[in-house]
C-alpha positions as CSV (number, residue, x, y, z in Angstrom):
1,M,0.0,0.0,0.0
2,T,1.3,3.5,-0.9
3,L,1.2,6.5,1.3
4,S,-1.3,8.3,-0.9
5,E,-3.6,5.2,-0.5
6,I,-3.1,5.4,3.3
7,I,-4.0,9.1,3.3
8,R,-7.2,8.4,1.3
9,C,-8.1,5.6,3.7
10,T,-7.6,7.7,6.8
11,H,-9.8,10.4,5.4
12,S,-12.5,7.9,4.4
13,E,-15.3,6.5,6.6
14,A,-13.1,3.5,7.5
15,G,-10.7,6.0,9.1
16,E,-7.8,3.6,9.9
17,I,-5.8,0.8,8.5
18,E,-3.2,-1.6,9.7
19,T,-0.3,-1.8,7.2
20,A,3.4,-1.5,6.6
21,L,4.9,1.3,4.5
22,P,8.4,1.4,3.0
23,C,9.5,5.0,2.9
24,Q,12.4,7.5,3.2
25,L,12.7,9.6,6.4
26,T,13.2,13.0,4.8
27,T,13.2,14.8,8.2
28,L,14.1,13.2,11.6
29,R,14.7,15.8,14.2
30,P,14.7,15.6,18.1
31,A,12.4,18.0,19.7
32,S,10.5,18.5,23.0
33,T,7.2,20.1,24.1
34,R,7.0,23.2,26.2
35,N,6.8,20.9,29.2
36,G,10.1,19.2,28.2
37,K,8.6,16.0,26.9
38,P,10.9,14.6,24.2
39,Y,9.8,13.4,20.8
40,L,11.0,12.9,17.3
41,D,9.6,15.2,14.6
42,V,9.5,12.9,11.5
43,E,8.6,13.6,7.9
44,F,8.5,10.7,5.4
45,S,7.7,10.0,1.8
46,D,7.3,7.1,-0.5
47,G,7.2,9.1,-3.7
48,T,3.4,9.2,-3.9
49,A,2.9,11.6,-1.0
50,S,4.6,13.1,2.1
51,E,3.4,13.1,5.7
52,K,4.5,14.1,9.2
53,I,4.2,12.3,12.6
54,K,5.6,12.7,16.1
55,I,7.2,9.7,17.8
56,W,7.1,10.2,21.5
57,Q,9.8,9.0,23.9
58,D,7.6,6.5,25.7
59,S,7.0,4.7,22.4
60,S,9.2,1.6,21.5
61,A,9.7,3.2,18.1
62,Y,11.6,6.0,19.7
63,D,14.5,3.7,20.5
64,Q,14.1,1.9,17.1
65,C,14.8,5.2,15.4
66,H,18.0,5.9,17.6
67,D,20.4,4.8,14.8
68,L,18.4,6.3,12.0
69,E,18.9,9.8,10.5
70,A,17.3,12.0,7.9
71,G,17.7,10.4,4.4
72,D,17.6,6.8,5.7
73,C,15.0,4.4,4.4
74,A,12.7,2.5,6.8
75,Q,9.5,0.5,7.0
76,L,6.8,2.0,9.3
77,E,4.3,-0.6,10.4
78,G,1.3,-0.1,12.6
79,R,-2.3,1.2,12.7
80,F,-2.5,4.4,10.7
81,W,-5.3,6.8,11.7
82,R,-6.0,10.6,11.7
83,N,-7.3,13.2,14.1
84,Q,-7.5,17.0,14.1
85,F,-3.7,17.2,14.6
86,G,-2.8,15.0,11.6
87,L,-1.6,11.5,11.0
88,N,-0.9,9.0,13.8
89,I,0.5,5.5,13.8
90,D,-0.4,3.3,16.8
91,N,1.8,0.4,17.8
92,L,4.5,1.7,15.5
93,R,7.3,-0.6,14.6
94,V,10.3,0.8,12.6
95,R,13.1,-1.1,10.9
96,P,15.7,-0.1,8.2
97,L,15.1,-1.2,4.7
98,T,17.5,-3.6,3.0
99,H,19.4,-2.5,-0.1
100,E,17.0,-4.4,-2.3
101,E,14.0,-2.8,-0.7
102,E,15.6,0.7,-1.1
103,A,16.1,0.1,-4.8
104,A,12.5,-1.0,-5.2
105,L,11.3,2.1,-3.3
106,F,13.1,4.6,-5.4
107,S,12.1,2.8,-8.6
108,G,8.5,3.5,-7.8
109,T,5.5,1.3,-8.4
110,P,5.3,-0.5,-11.8
111,E,2.4,1.8,-12.6
112,R,4.3,4.9,-11.8
113,Q,7.3,3.7,-13.8
114,A,5.1,3.0,-16.8
115,K,3.4,6.4,-16.6
116,L,6.6,8.4,-16.4
117,A,8.1,6.4,-19.3
118,A,4.9,7.1,-21.4
119,D,5.0,10.8,-20.5
120,M,8.7,11.1,-21.5
121,L,8.0,9.3,-24.8
122,F,5.1,11.7,-25.6
123,I,7.3,14.7,-24.9
124,D,10.1,13.3,-27.1
125,D,7.7,12.5,-29.9
126,T,6.0,15.9,-29.7
127,V,9.3,17.8,-29.7
128,A,10.5,15.7,-32.7
129,A,7.5,16.8,-34.7
130,L,8.1,20.6,-34.3
131,T,8.4,22.2,-37.7
132,D,10.7,25.1,-36.7
133,P,14.1,23.4,-36.8
134,R,15.6,25.9,-34.3
135,L,13.1,25.2,-31.6
136,R,13.2,21.5,-32.3
137,L,17.0,21.4,-31.9
138,L,16.9,23.6,-28.8
139,C,14.3,21.4,-27.1
140,Q,16.1,18.2,-28.0
141,T,19.4,19.6,-26.8
142,F,17.8,20.5,-23.4
143,L,16.4,17.0,-23.1
144,T,19.7,15.4,-24.0
145,Q,21.7,17.4,-21.5
146,F,19.3,17.7,-18.7
147,G,16.8,14.8,-19.2
148,E,17.7,12.9,-16.1
149,R,17.3,15.9,-13.9
150,F,14.1,16.9,-15.7
151,R,12.6,13.4,-15.0
152,R,13.2,13.7,-11.2
153,A,12.4,17.4,-10.5
154,A,9.2,18.6,-8.9
155,A,6.9,21.2,-10.3
156,A,6.4,22.9,-6.9
157,R,7.2,22.4,-3.2
158,S,3.6,22.2,-2.0
159,Y,0.8,23.5,-4.2
160,H,0.8,21.2,-7.2
161,H,2.8,18.2,-8.6
162,A,5.0,18.5,-5.5
163,R,6.7,15.1,-5.9
164,R,9.6,13.4,-7.5
165,G,8.8,13.3,-11.2
166,G,6.1,16.0,-10.7
167,L,7.6,18.4,-13.3
168,L,7.4,15.6,-15.9
169,D,3.8,14.9,-14.9
170,H,2.9,18.6,-15.3
171,T,4.8,19.3,-18.5
172,S,3.5,16.2,-20.3
173,Q,-0.1,17.0,-19.4
174,M,0.3,20.6,-20.5
175,M,1.8,19.4,-23.8
176,R,-1.1,17.1,-24.4
177,A,-3.5,20.0,-23.8
178,A,-1.5,22.1,-26.3
179,V,-1.6,19.4,-28.9
180,A,-5.4,19.1,-28.4
181,L,-6.0,22.8,-28.8
182,R,-4.0,23.2,-32.1
183,A,-7.0,22.5,-34.3
184,V,-9.2,24.9,-32.3
185,Y,-6.8,27.9,-32.6
186,P,-4.8,27.4,-35.9
187,S,-3.5,31.0,-35.9
188,V,-1.3,30.3,-32.8
189,N,2.3,29.5,-33.3
190,W,2.1,26.0,-31.7
191,D,5.8,25.3,-32.2
192,L,6.5,28.2,-29.9
193,V,3.8,27.2,-27.4
194,I,5.1,23.6,-27.1
195,A,8.7,24.9,-26.7
196,G,7.3,27.2,-24.0
197,V,5.6,24.3,-22.3
198,L,8.9,22.5,-22.1
199,F,10.9,25.5,-20.9
200,H,8.4,27.5,-18.8
201,D,9.5,25.7,-15.6
202,C,12.9,24.5,-16.6
203,G,14.4,26.6,-13.8
204,K,12.8,24.2,-11.4
205,L,15.5,21.7,-12.2
206,W,17.6,23.8,-9.9
207,E,14.9,25.2,-7.6
208,N,13.0,21.9,-7.0
209,D,15.6,19.3,-7.7
210,Y,15.6,15.9,-6.0
211,E,18.5,13.9,-4.9
212,P,19.5,11.2,-7.5
213,Q,18.3,8.5,-5.0
214,G,15.7,10.0,-2.7
215,F,12.5,11.9,-2.0
216,N,14.2,14.9,-0.4
217,S,14.3,18.2,-2.3
218,P,16.9,20.4,-0.6
219,L,16.8,24.1,-0.9
220,T,19.5,25.6,-3.2
221,T,21.1,29.0,-3.1
222,I,20.5,29.7,-6.7
223,G,16.9,28.7,-6.4
224,E,16.4,31.0,-3.5
225,L,18.4,33.9,-4.9
226,L,17.0,33.9,-8.5
227,G,13.9,31.7,-8.7
228,H,12.9,29.4,-11.5
229,I,11.8,32.1,-14.0
230,T,15.2,33.9,-14.0
231,I,17.1,30.6,-14.0
232,G,14.9,29.4,-17.0
233,I,15.7,32.6,-19.0
234,E,19.4,32.2,-18.3
235,L,19.3,28.5,-19.3
236,V,17.6,29.2,-22.7
237,N,20.0,32.0,-23.5
238,R,23.0,29.7,-22.6
239,L,21.6,26.8,-24.8
240,W,20.9,29.3,-27.6
241,R,24.4,30.6,-27.6
242,T,25.9,27.1,-27.7
243,L,23.7,26.3,-30.7
244,D,24.0,29.6,-32.6
245,A,26.8,28.4,-34.8
246,D,25.0,25.2,-35.7
247,P,23.9,25.0,-39.4
248,V,20.3,24.7,-38.3
249,F,20.5,28.1,-36.6
250,Q,22.3,29.6,-39.6
251,N,19.4,28.8,-41.9
252,A,17.8,32.0,-43.2
253,G,14.2,30.8,-42.6
254,T,11.5,32.9,-41.1
255,P,10.7,34.1,-38.5
256,P,14.3,35.4,-37.8
257,K,16.0,33.4,-35.1
258,E,16.4,36.4,-32.8
259,S,12.7,37.0,-32.9
260,V,12.1,33.3,-32.0
261,R,14.5,33.6,-29.0
262,E,12.8,36.8,-27.8
263,H,9.3,35.3,-28.0
264,L,10.4,32.1,-26.2
265,L,12.0,34.2,-23.4
266,H,8.7,36.2,-23.1
267,L,6.8,32.9,-22.6
268,I,9.1,32.0,-19.7
269,A,8.9,35.4,-18.2
270,S,5.1,35.9,-18.4
271,H,3.8,32.4,-17.7
272,H,2.6,33.3,-14.2
273,G,0.2,35.7,-15.8
274,Q,0.3,38.5,-13.2
275,R,3.0,40.5,-11.5
276,E,1.5,39.8,-8.1
277,F,2.1,36.1,-8.8
278,G,5.7,36.6,-9.7
279,A,5.6,37.3,-13.4
280,P,8.2,40.0,-14.4
281,V,5.9,40.9,-17.3
282,T,2.3,40.0,-18.2
283,P,1.6,38.0,-21.4
284,R,1.6,40.2,-24.5
285,T,1.1,37.6,-27.3
286,P,-1.5,34.9,-28.1
287,E,1.2,32.3,-27.3
288,G,1.9,33.9,-24.0
289,W,-1.7,33.9,-22.9
290,M,-2.2,30.3,-24.3
291,L,0.8,29.0,-22.2
292,H,-0.4,30.9,-19.1
293,Y,-3.9,29.4,-19.2
294,I,-2.7,25.8,-20.1
295,D,-0.3,26.0,-17.1
296,N,-3.0,27.4,-14.8
297,I,-5.6,24.8,-15.8
298,D,-3.3,21.8,-15.2
299,A,-2.1,23.2,-11.9
300,R,-5.7,23.9,-10.7
301,F,-6.9,20.4,-11.7
302,E,-4.0,18.9,-9.8
303,M,-4.9,20.9,-6.7
304,L,-8.5,19.7,-7.0
305,A,-7.3,16.1,-7.4
306,M,-5.1,16.4,-4.4
307,T,-7.9,17.9,-2.4
308,Y,-10.3,15.0,-3.2
309,S,-7.6,12.4,-2.3
310,E,-6.1,14.0,0.8
311,K,-8.8,16.0,2.5
312,G,-11.9,14.9,4.4
313,Q,-15.4,16.2,3.8
314,T,-16.8,18.8,6.2
315,A,-20.3,18.1,4.9
316,P,-21.5,15.8,2.1
317,G,-19.7,16.8,-1.1
318,I,-17.8,19.7,0.6
319,Y,-14.1,19.2,1.2
320,E,-11.8,20.8,3.8
321,H,-9.9,23.8,2.4
322,R,-6.6,23.2,0.7
323,P,-4.5,26.3,-0.1
324,P,-4.1,28.0,-2.5
325,L,-7.6,27.2,-3.8
326,E,-10.1,29.8,-3.0
327,G,-12.7,28.4,-0.7
328,R,-13.7,24.8,-0.1
329,A,-13.6,22.4,-3.1
330,I,-16.9,20.8,-4.1
331,A,-17.3,17.2,-5.3
332,P,-17.6,17.2,-9.1
333,L,-20.9,16.3,-10.8
334,P,-20.8,12.7,-12.0
335,H,-21.1,11.9,-15.7
336,W,-24.7,11.1,-16.9
337,T,-25.6,7.5,-17.1
338,E,-28.9,5.6,-17.8
């Protein structure tokens, strides 16, 4: 059973489940209450979700965690349940994972592996079909040089797709939406939009990177100082300069390559849509607005999906609030059936 499944179960009417969970301890920190009662503050993840628990000193698991530290992998076994303070595990037993169990944990479930492989293949195929040879070469060069990092990065730290491989989930779904909309808006430069989809969050390879083997995403100086938009603009400029002497870039086709670069940079700079949401500029082109709305739609649908899977209902069909959504999410209307 995965952690996301445990979370859904503890929010359901059943409310509890006895199970064992292989996971990585991303945080393990000694702490104490104001009254001086010691406990361990533990955050853990299995790649499908993250959770926090407190392990109190009078628990046998407190001693079992004595030789463990943040980054270690362990199996948490017990009765998982939830109250107003969060997740709890009664009769908790903790043991380190074997090397074989660690390898299986970081590989993900077979379903997760298959999904990520299909997403990556879709991106590769979509990029290969771009008609502008400069954008095609730029995108393929990025995927060749940074593909491994791209496949493991998160799209965010909390709001949406905040997991290992989350950026690949987000980018591939946005690209599917772009492909689906091409016939509806034929005047849009879809080569530019698809390149914008690939590069709009490319700075998160440094802002939200994951360790090669792990579910921990440490903060980085460059991510904190510059943010993913600035990093993304710098990355595209650097890749462009390295390719500028390539025969593909020397082709005298239209639009001029400098205009292509400027418009692609604009998509990265404006994709948040509004200055109050971190955009240095607002969208000024059809492609800029298209990218912004595709990005926003996929992020919002992910937030709703996480609300339905992680939050309980305060009343029938009304879910507990999950930031940054405005207000409480409502259960969707089912499809019509006879």
